[in-house]
N, C-alpha and C positions, 0 to 999 in steps of 0.2 A: 291326175287328180281323182280322188275317189268320189263316187256317187252312191248315196245311201237311199234305201227304201224301207219302210215299215211293213212288217208282216203280222197283221193283227190276228188274234184268235178268232176263228169262225165258230159261231154259236148257232146251233139249230134250236130256235125257239119252239118249233114243231118239227116232227119228222114222221110223215105218214107213208108207210110202205103200201103202194097201191097195185102192185102186180110184179110179175117176173117174166122176162122175155125168154124166147126159146134158147138163146145163148147163155142163159143163166143170170144175166144182169137184172138187178131189181129196179123197179120203177118207184120213184119217190115224189112226194109233194111236201116241200119244206119251206118254212119261213126262216130265212137265214139273216143274221145280223153279224156285225163285227165288233169286237171288244177293244177297249183302250189298252189292253195288255197284249204283248206280242214279242216277236223276235225282230232283229234288224239285219238287213243284208246290205253289204257294201261291195262295190265292184271298182276295179282299177285296171286299166290296160296293162297287159303283160305279154311275155313271149308265148306262153301256153296257158290253157285253161287249168285252173287249180281251185281247190276249196279248202279253207281253214275254218274249223268250228271252234268258237270260244264261248265263254259265258257260263253261268251257273248250271245250265242244263246241257252242257256240251258232251258229257260222258256218254259213250256208247253211240253217238251220232256219227255215221260214216262220212268220210271225207273223199270217197271215191265215187264212181259212177252209180253206186247203189243209192246215192242221195239224189232226190228229185231236183235239187237246185242245179247240179251239174247237168242232169238230163235236160232241164229247161234251158240252160245256157247253150248247150249244143244245139237245141232245137231252134233257138233264135239266131244262132250263128253270129257272123261278124268278127271284129277284132277280138282275139282271145283276151280274157281278163282273169286276174286273181280275185277270187270271191271270198269274202269273210262273212260267215254266219254267226251272229251273236245270239246264242240260244238261251231263251228264258222260259219258253213253254215246255211242258212235259211232252214227250214223244208218244206217238201212237195212243192218243188219249181222247179222241172224239171231238177235237176242236181244230182239226185241219191244219196242224202245225206244219207238216211237210208240204202240203199243197199251198199253204199261204207263203211259206218260204220260197217255193218255186215261183209263185206268182210275183213275189217281191223282187226276186232276181230278174225276172222279165221286165218289170217296171224300171228297175235300176239300170239295166242295160239299155233300155229304150231311152231313158233320160240322159244317159251318158253321151250318146252320140246320134240319137235319132233313129237307130236301126229299127225297122218295122217289127211290131209285135206279131207273133204267129197268128194266122187266121183261125186255127183250130188247136186248142190246148187240151181238149178232152182226152187225147191219148196219154197225156201225162197223169191223168187221174180225174175222177168224177167231180172232185171239189175244186179243181184248178180254175175252170172258167169263172165260177162265182168269186173265188179268191182274187182273181185278176181284176175284177171290177171293184172288189172291196167295198161294196155298197149294199145296203139292205135289199133283199131280193126274194122273190118266190121262185124256188128252184124245182123244176119238174123233169120228168123223164129220167135219164140216168145222169143228169147234171147239165145237159146241153140246153135246156130251155130255161131262160132267165127272164122274169118279168118284174117291173118296178112294183113297189108296194106303197100303200099310203104312208105319209109321214109318221114317224114313230114319236111318241111323247118322250120327254126327258125321263130316263130311268138309270138306275145304277145296278151293277151286278156284283155278285161274289162268285168267283170260280173256285171250285174245289176238286182236287184229284187226290185219291187216297194212296197213290203210289203203287197201284196194281195194274198189271197188263191184262187187257181184254182182247181176245182174238175176234176180229170182225167176222171172218167166215163162221166161227162157232156161234156167234150171236145170231147171224142170219139162219144158221142151221136150226137153232132152237126156236125160231119164230114159228108160231102155231100156224099161221097162214100168211102168204104174201099178198092176198087180195083183200085189202082194207079200204075203207072210204077215204077219199081225198078231203082236203079242206074245202070250205064253201067256194063256189065259183068266184064270188066277189068278196074281197077282204074289207072289213069296216074301217071307218076312221076312229082311232082311239084317242079320246080326249085327254087322258092322263094315264099314269102308270097303273092305277087301280083298274081302269077300264081295259087296258091291255092285258093285265094279269087275269082278269075275269074271263076275257075272251079266250086266252091261252088255256085256261083251266078246262075249257070245253073241247080242246084239241088234244093231240097226243104226240108222244114219241113211241112209235110201235116197237122200237128196239129196247126200250127200257126194261120191260119185264124179262125178256130172254137174257139181257145183260146182267140183271140182278140174279137170275138163276145161275149164270156162269160165274159170277163174282159177287157174293153177298155183301162185300164191303160197300158196293154202290148203294144198297139200301140203307146202310148206316149213314153214309154221306147225306142222302136225301132227307133222312129223319133229322139229322143234326141241323141242316140248313133250314128245314121247316120250323124248327124250334126257336130259331133266332128271332129276336124282336124286329118287327117290321118286314119280315119276309112275306111277299105277296104270292110267290110261286116258287116251288123247288122242282127242278126237272133235270134229267140227264141230257147231255148234248151228244149228237151223233150216235156212235155205237159204244160210247163210254171209254174210259170210266169217269171222265170229267163231268161234273154236275154244276148247275148254276142256281143261284138264288136271285130273284128279281126284287128290287127295292125301289121305293119312291124317290130316295135322295141319297147322296153320297155319305151323309152322316150315319144313316142307318146301316149302309153297306160297310162302312169302315168299322163301326162298332161290332157288326156281326163277324167280320173277318178277324178282328182282334180276339173275340171270344172263341172262335173256332181254332185259331192258332194256339190259344192257351189250352184248349181241351185236347187237341191233336197236333202236337208240334211236328210230327212226322208227315203230316199232310201238306200238299202244296195248296196254298190259299191266297187268292188275289182279289182285291176289291178294285173295281174300275167302272168307268162309264162306257158308253158306246163310242166307237171310233168315228 
């Protein structure tokens, strides 16, 4: 019998680059949330490990050990399973799709038969630990330090990807300095969506400017989002190219998504709440 887990999109509401270690890894301070849009992973006992990728975003997604899902499955071990990844999120787009898929595979395998989750998932990727928790968190270090955050108000999001590939190493290479200020030591209580957006406006995604330099389409996406009625904040997530607009309610987000699809039918546009 198959067991399924949801792999929500990971959204960096903030992403402050605060340093670089001697081994080249960058240090981050990020407020991470998870969206109601995502992929689905199902697992079923089988003779050998295998991965099949289906769904509207399946094209080009590897089905071999180059996929983090199979790497995660082999890490947790136990009875081999046939794994199906139903792919709805754009790949390599700054919303942790591969990491969230790997984390969902771990959760599904754990739910299937109780096999213990790995104690350390950081070797799979910097975003995998936070994606395994799939809860809002303050992520620091290279992704290994996760702290709870104040309760978030009800908000809606519009996620937009213009269909361009952005190289994460190139974005970091274009970063003017890795030594930037972190978020405040204590995060506030946000009474509503407007308060959250106002606070976020005083924070940053330090990778946004270099990503826009590498791929100007990101700037177009941010402008289009900011122009939609009810958009409280427009920002890029991760290293791009996916951007998000923050809205007070689902009606405003749905209207904005509809308008953006009409203007740019070739873009991936998704209105959703928080997971």
